[in-house]
C-alpha positions as CSV (number, residue, x, y, z in Angstrom):
1,M,-5.0,10.2,17.9
2,R,-3.9,13.9,17.4
3,F,-0.8,15.6,16.3
4,T,0.4,19.1,16.3
5,R,1.5,20.8,13.0
6,E,4.9,20.7,14.3
7,H,5.3,17.0,15.3
8,L,4.1,16.3,11.7
9,L,6.4,18.6,10.2
10,A,9.3,16.9,12.0
11,Q,8.2,13.5,10.3
12,Y,9.6,14.7,6.7
13,D,12.1,12.0,5.4
14,K,11.2,9.6,8.2
15,T,10.7,5.7,7.3
16,V,8.0,3.2,8.2
17,P,9.3,-0.3,8.3
18,D,7.8,-2.6,5.8
19,L,5.1,-5.0,6.8
20,V,6.0,-8.4,6.0
21,G,5.6,-11.7,7.7
22,P,7.0,-15.4,6.9
23,E,4.5,-15.9,4.8
24,L,3.7,-13.4,1.7
25,D,1.0,-14.2,-0.9
26,L,-0.1,-10.5,-1.6
27,L,2.1,-7.6,-1.5
28,I,0.5,-4.1,-1.5
29,V,2.6,-1.3,-2.5
30,G,1.8,2.5,-1.5
31,I,3.9,5.5,-3.2
32,N,5.4,6.6,-0.1
33,P,4.6,6.9,3.6
34,G,2.6,10.4,4.5
35,L,3.7,12.4,7.7
36,W,0.7,10.8,9.4
37,T,1.8,7.2,8.4
38,A,5.3,8.2,9.5
39,A,4.4,9.5,12.9
40,T,2.2,6.3,13.6
41,Q,4.8,4.0,12.0
42,T,1.8,2.5,10.2
43,H,1.3,2.3,6.3
44,F,-1.5,4.4,5.0
45,S,-2.4,5.7,8.2
46,Y,-4.4,8.8,8.3
47,P,-8.0,9.5,9.3
48,G,-9.4,10.0,5.9
49,N,-7.2,7.3,4.2
50,R,-9.7,4.5,2.5
51,F,-7.3,1.7,2.7
52,Y,-8.2,0.2,5.7
53,P,-12.0,0.6,5.7
54,A,-11.9,-0.7,2.1
55,L,-9.3,-4.0,3.3
56,H,-12.1,-4.7,5.9
57,R,-15.2,-4.4,3.4
58,A,-13.4,-6.6,1.3
59,G,-13.2,-9.2,3.7
60,L,-9.5,-9.4,4.0
61,T,-9.4,-8.3,7.5
62,D,-11.0,-9.9,10.8
63,W,-12.3,-6.6,12.2
64,P,-11.9,-2.8,11.2
65,I,-8.2,-1.2,11.6
66,D,-8.6,2.5,12.7
67,P,-6.7,4.3,9.5
68,G,-5.9,7.4,12.2
69,A,-4.3,5.6,15.2
70,G,-1.6,3.2,13.6
71,M,-1.8,-0.4,13.7
72,T,-1.7,-2.4,17.2
73,D,0.7,-5.5,17.1
74,A,-2.3,-7.6,17.0
75,D,-3.7,-5.9,13.8
76,R,-0.2,-6.3,12.2
77,A,-0.2,-10.1,13.2
78,M,-3.5,-10.6,11.8
79,V,-2.5,-9.0,8.6
80,T,0.6,-10.7,8.0
81,G,-1.1,-13.9,9.4
82,K,-3.5,-13.4,6.1
83,G,0.1,-13.7,3.8
84,I,-0.5,-9.7,3.4
85,G,2.3,-7.6,3.0
86,I,2.8,-3.6,2.9
87,T,5.8,-1.4,1.5
88,N,6.2,1.7,-0.6
89,L,7.7,2.4,-3.7
90,V,9.9,5.3,-2.3
91,A,10.8,5.0,1.6
92,R,11.0,8.7,2.8
93,A,7.9,10.2,4.2
94,T,6.4,13.7,2.5
95,A,3.2,15.6,2.9
96,R,2.4,14.6,-0.4
97,A,3.5,12.2,-2.9
98,D,4.0,15.0,-5.7
99,E,6.9,16.1,-3.5
100,L,8.9,13.1,-5.3
101,A,11.3,13.7,-7.8
102,K,10.9,11.4,-11.0
103,E,14.2,9.9,-10.1
104,E,13.0,8.8,-6.7
105,L,10.1,7.1,-8.1
106,V,12.5,5.4,-10.6
107,E,14.9,4.1,-7.9
108,G,12.0,2.9,-6.1
109,G,10.9,0.7,-8.9
110,A,14.1,-1.0,-8.9
111,R,14.1,-1.6,-5.2
112,L,10.4,-3.1,-5.7
113,E,11.8,-5.3,-8.2
114,R,14.7,-6.5,-5.6
115,F,12.1,-7.1,-2.6
116,V,9.8,-9.0,-4.5
117,G,12.9,-11.1,-5.9
118,E,13.8,-11.7,-2.0
119,H,10.2,-12.2,-0.6
120,A,8.4,-13.7,-3.5
121,P,4.7,-12.8,-3.1
122,A,2.0,-14.2,-5.7
123,V,0.8,-11.1,-6.6
124,V,2.2,-7.4,-6.2
125,A,-0.4,-4.6,-6.0
126,V,0.3,-1.1,-6.7
127,A,-1.7,1.4,-5.1
128,G,-1.2,4.3,-7.2
129,L,-1.3,4.8,-10.9
130,G,1.0,8.0,-11.6
131,A,3.5,6.9,-9.4
132,Y,3.8,3.2,-11.1
133,R,3.7,4.8,-14.5
134,T,6.8,6.9,-13.6
135,A,8.6,4.0,-11.6
136,F,8.5,1.8,-14.2
137,G,7.9,4.1,-17.6
138,K,4.7,2.9,-18.3
139,P,2.8,5.8,-19.3
140,K,-0.3,4.0,-20.6
141,A,-0.7,1.5,-17.8
142,R,-4.3,1.3,-16.4
143,K,-6.0,-0.3,-13.4
144,G,-6.4,-3.9,-13.1
145,R,-4.2,-7.0,-14.0
146,Q,-1.3,-6.3,-15.9
147,E,0.3,-8.2,-18.5
148,E,4.1,-7.9,-17.3
149,R,5.0,-9.4,-13.9
150,I,7.6,-8.4,-11.2
151,G,10.0,-11.0,-11.0
152,D,7.4,-13.9,-10.7
153,A,4.7,-12.2,-9.2
154,E,1.3,-11.0,-11.0
155,L,1.1,-7.2,-11.1
156,W,-2.0,-5.6,-10.4
157,L,-2.6,-1.4,-10.5
158,L,-4.8,-0.2,-8.0
159,G,-6.5,3.3,-7.1
160,N,-4.9,5.4,-4.7
161,P,-6.8,5.1,-1.5
162,S,-5.7,8.9,-0.3
163,G,-8.8,10.8,0.6
164,L,-7.3,13.5,-2.0
165,N,-8.3,10.9,-4.8
166,A,-12.0,11.5,-5.8
167,H,-11.8,8.7,-8.2
168,E,-12.0,5.9,-5.4
169,T,-14.7,4.9,-2.6
170,V,-14.3,2.5,-0.1
171,D,-16.4,0.3,-2.2
172,T,-14.3,0.6,-5.5
173,L,-11.2,-0.1,-3.7
174,A,-12.7,-2.9,-1.8
175,D,-13.9,-4.6,-5.2
176,Q,-10.0,-4.3,-6.4
177,F,-8.7,-6.1,-2.9
178,R,-11.2,-8.8,-3.3
179,A,-9.6,-9.4,-6.8
180,V,-6.1,-9.3,-6.1
181,A,-7.2,-11.2,-2.6
182,A,-8.4,-13.9,-5.3
183,A,-5.2,-14.0,-7.3
184,A,-3.3,-14.4,-4.5
185,G,-5.2,-17.4,-3.2
186,I,-6.3,-15.2,-0.1
187,S,-9.5,-16.5,1.5
188,L,-12.1,-14.1,2.2
189,N,-14.1,-13.0,5.6
190,P,-17.9,-12.7,4.5
191,T,-18.8,-9.0,4.2
């Protein structure tokens, strides 16, 4: 899939629906949709994003999902059928997460708390340390399982899967996804 620059720029401030099925064990939370994500209406969608390759490598998907093409209905059904949901701290699309105001992230943290209260996942995994630190006023938060919870849900912080994040690889992210899947009681496919 290819988009013109004009088409992508037209995606500013658009939203992507939350991906949540009837059974929610693991809620994965991104920072906000990028422009490509808004164009494809698929969370974490961009050709260089490591999210879907890492989910598959971890054994959380039955087949690879193309990070640049967007999800098919079958992809969505497979992900939600495993008890996995996806949302964002901030709903509006931007080219880069650093375009978000601190107030938007704080408001997004409050929205996430309400969302978790409504959907009751066992585990919430936030992919993006800096955004979490700002949203929840936890400047020293580190990756991994957190002592605090969001509602009744266990809270984990993960690395950001964006291709712009040089600190993570598909393998390091897959390790993190395996850990949160185990905490949520989700069975993994053999890898």
